[in-house]
C-alpha positions as a printed NumPy array, in Angstrom:
array([[ 28.406,   9.406,  -0.873],
       [ 27.83 ,  10.781,   2.6  ],
       [ 30.82 ,  11.617,   4.713],
       [ 29.337,  12.139,   8.169],
       [ 28.449,   9.158,  10.344],
       [ 24.819,  10.194,  10.836],
       [ 24.417,  10.772,   7.089],
       [ 25.715,   7.258,   6.405],
       [ 23.2  ,   5.824,   8.852],
       [ 20.406,   7.895,   7.31 ],
       [ 21.315,   6.488,   3.894],
       [ 21.214,   2.908,   5.218],
       [ 17.852,   3.465,   6.888],
       [ 16.474,   5.134,   3.784],
       [ 17.48 ,   2.201,   1.584],
       [ 15.857,  -0.299,   3.962],
       [ 12.646,   1.716,   4.144],
       [ 12.537,   2.055,   0.354],
       [ 12.676,  -1.723,  -0.028],
       [ 10.011,  -2.345,   2.62 ],
       [  7.716,   0.361,   1.25 ],
       [  8.113,  -1.04 ,  -2.255],
       [  7.066,  -4.478,  -1.061],
       [  4.024,  -3.055,   0.729],
       [  3.046,  -1.029,  -2.318],
       [  3.343,  -4.089,  -4.563],
       [  1.138,  -6.173,  -2.263],
       [ -1.384,  -3.355,  -2.101],
       [ -1.551,  -2.931,  -5.867],
       [ -1.817,  -6.67 ,  -6.492],
       [ -4.687,  -6.997,  -3.991],
       [ -6.553,  -4.091,  -5.592],
       [ -5.949,  -5.392,  -9.139],
       [ -7.111,  -8.878,  -8.139],
       [-10.332,  -7.391,  -6.771],
       [-10.875,  -5.362,  -9.951],
       [-10.438,  -8.433, -12.187],
       [-12.811, -10.719, -10.326],
       [-14.905,  -8.998,  -7.645],
       [-15.609, -11.184,  -4.621],
       [-16.27 , -10.58 ,  -0.948],
       [-13.122, -12.328,   0.286],
       [-10.959, -10.396,  -2.174],
       [-12.647,  -7.194,  -1.055],
       [-11.708,  -7.805,   2.571],
       [ -8.125,  -8.654,   1.558],
       [ -7.893,  -5.455,  -0.482],
       [ -9.367,  -3.388,   2.365],
       [ -6.862,  -4.782,   4.862],
       [ -3.984,  -4.09 ,   2.446],
       [ -5.236,  -0.527,   1.957],
       [ -5.55 ,  -0.01 ,   5.712],
       [ -2.021,  -1.313,   6.245],
       [ -0.814,   1.109,   3.574],
       [ -2.464,   4.016,   5.374],
       [ -1.004,   2.906,   8.684],
       [  2.505,   2.786,   7.193],
       [  2.035,   6.127,   5.363],
       [  2.177,   4.534,   1.907],
       [ -1.244,   5.976,   1.03 ],
       [ -3.057,   9.078,   2.157],
       [ -6.344,   8.628,   3.99 ],
       [ -8.447,  10.294,   1.306],
       [ -6.984,   8.215,  -1.514],
       [ -7.551,   5.066,   0.529],
       [-11.187,   6.045,   1.08 ],
       [-11.615,   6.75 ,  -2.628],
       [-10.132,   3.387,  -3.631],
       [-12.251,   1.564,  -1.055],
       [-15.401,   3.255,  -2.37 ],
       [-14.614,   2.305,  -5.968],
       [-13.942,  -1.314,  -4.972],
       [-17.2  ,  -1.438,  -3.011],
       [-19.079,  -0.206,  -6.061],
       [-17.57 ,  -3.038,  -8.118],
       [-18.892,  -5.592,  -5.644],
       [-22.395,  -4.097,  -5.673],
       [-22.67 ,  -4.573,  -9.452]])
């Protein structure tokens, strides 16, 4: 356990961010999986917005987000 006051605060903040990031990651993965199971235009837009939110919150890197978006777009074209 941390001893210093700022280390204790850093631990609290880290725990909160871990929970929030986990929730965002779960929503992102579920939106992408839903799109992969049954491709549809409305699911594509939901997945894209989840991916963009993930990039904005630094859950995903930009290049991975672009790659996932491209693969989802290809599913819709088929």
